[in-house]
N, C-alpha and C positions, 0 to 999 in steps of 0.2 A: 842127393844133395839138394839144398834149398828146402822149400816147404814140403811137408807131407801132404798127401791128398786131403786128408781130414782138415788140417790146419788151413790149407789154401781155400777150401770150401767155406770155412768159418769167416775168412777175410773178405771173400768176394766171389763173383761168378767166374768159374774157370772151365776150361776145356781140357779134357783128359784124353790124350791119344796114346795108344799102345801099339807096338810092333813086336811080334815074336821073332826070335832069332831064326826061326825056320822060314822067314820071309825075306831074308837079306842075303845078297850074293856072297859077301865075304864069309859069313858064318856057314853057309851051305858048302862053299868050296873048302873051308877048313874042317868040315865035318863036325862042327860044334853048334848044333842047331837048338840046344836047350838053353832057354833064357828069354828075356824080353827087355825092352826099353820103354819106359813110360815117361811122357813129357806133360808137364802141367803148365798151362798158359792162361794168363789173366785175359778174359774176353775183351774188355774195353780197350786196353792198351796193347794187347797181343804180345806182351812181354812174358818171357819164360820165368816161372817162379819156382820150378822144381823139376828134377829129373831123377828117376829111379831105374837102376840097371841091375839085372841079375844074369850072370853068365860069364863066359869067357870074355876077356878084354874089358870087363866092366870098369876097371880103374881108368883105362885110357878114355873110354867114352865119357865117363863122369867128369874127367878133367876138362874136356872140351865144353861140356855143358856148364861147368862151373865158370869158365871164362865168359860164356854167353850170358849167364845170369848176372855175374858181377859187372859186366859192361852194359847191362840194361838192354841187351839185344832183343829185338822182336823176332817172333817165330819165323817170319818170312825171310829175315836176314840169315838166320841159321840154316834154313833150307838151301841157301845158295853158297854156303861155305864148301869149297872143294874138298873132297876126300873125307867128308864127315860121316859117310856111310849110314849106319842105322839112325843116327841123329837127323840126317837129311830126310830119310824115309818117314820117321815119326813126325818130323816137322811138317812135311807135306800132308800127312794125315790130319794133323791139327788144323792146318790151313784150310783143308777141305771142310772140316767141321765148322770153322769160323765163317766160311763163305767168302773168304778173301781171294781176290784174283792175284796170282803171283806173276809179276812182270819179270821175265827172264832177260838176262843181258843188261840189267840195270844195276849199277853199283848199290850196295846196301844202304848208302846214305841218300839214295834217290837223286843223285846229281846227274844222272845220265839221260 
């Protein structure tokens, strides 16, 4: 959902983070380790512009990502959404590539 990697690169500078399903607790426990989640983040704004998921529960994962994109959520906000599973892991990977320090315990709107 959102932009393809090719389209996102045409529009601006993006970070591409990918997590394999063989790296996430839920998919390992379920025995469904085939697949991946790719997150596309615009570097300057840190907003999520696309998400691609292949594997079990892809529909559920993409629905959460769609909410993040439509609300203009930044990647560090998505990383702190409880129970977001693979999306949180891929968000942390993107944050690492961006060199952003994640402040835990702070509400996503920064009011804390």
